[in-house]
N, C-alpha and C positions, 0 to 999 in steps of 0.2 A: 428857610427861616424856622424858628422854633415851632410856630403854629403849623407849618407844613409837616414837620417831623411828627408833631403830636397827632395830627390827623392820620398820617401814614401808619403809625404804629399803635394807635388806639385799639385796644381789644386783641392785639397780637400776643402770642406766647413765645417767649425766648427762653432757651435753655443753654447752659454752657458753664465752663469752669470760671468762676468769678468770685472766689472768696477774698482775694487780695490783688494788689497791683493793677495791671492793665485790665484784667477780668473784672475787677471791682468797678472800675471806671466805666466799662462797657455795660455792666448790669445797671448801674445808676443811670446812664444815658438812656438805655432802653426803657427803664421804669419811668423816668421823667417824661419820656415821649409817649407813655401810655401803655407800654407792653407789660404783661405779667411775666415774672422772672423766676426761673428755677436756678438756684445758686448751688453749684457743686463745690465742695471743699474736700481736699484729700484727707485720708485717714490721719496723717501726721499734722494736720492743721487744726487750730481751734475753731469752734463753731463761729460762723460769721453773723452772730446775733446782732452786732452793731449795724451791719449792713441791712439786715432784715428790718430792724427798727427804723432805720433811716428811710428805707423805701416805703414802709407802711406809714410813717409820719408824714410823708409827702403825698399820701393818698394812693400809693401803688399797692400791688399784691405780689408777694414773693414767698417762696418756700425754699429751705435749705436741705440738701441731701449730701450725705457723706459717701463718696464713692471714689475708688481708684480707677481712673480712666485708662490706666495701663493694663487693667484686667478686664478683658472683654465680657466676662460674666457679670461684671458690675454695671455695665452700660444700661442694662434693663432697669436698674434702680432709678436712674435719671429719667428715662422714658416713662416709667410707671408713675413717678411723682408728677411729671408734667400732665399726663393724661388724667390722673386721679384728681388733681387740684384744679386744672385749667381746661381739660377736655381735649386739647390738641397741642401740637407744636407747629409754629409757623416759621420760626427762626432758630437756627442752631449755630452757636458760636463755639468753635473748636479753639480753645485757648490754653491747651495743656502745655506745661513747661517741663523741662528736664532739669533736675537738680544735680549738682555735683560740680566737679572741677572741669573747667573748659580746656 
């Protein structure tokens, strides 16, 4: 049930690629269930300000980070944001996608 999920994720910290599409839906679901969320968006994507606003309007906490997860040197940006803003990471969602022709 929604209440069980809320209790399960209340106070948890989630980080992952979630600026658009499935990732956006995952971020919203975790935020609605009580998790704090780090939103990653790729350098070629616009800032997910609307998603941040939506999460905050619903009483959640979120921060956005621009990082290219294809570049291992930028992974630290996401980790640092989670630790700086929320103190820890409990849940990591790997939702990276490859763009281009199939």
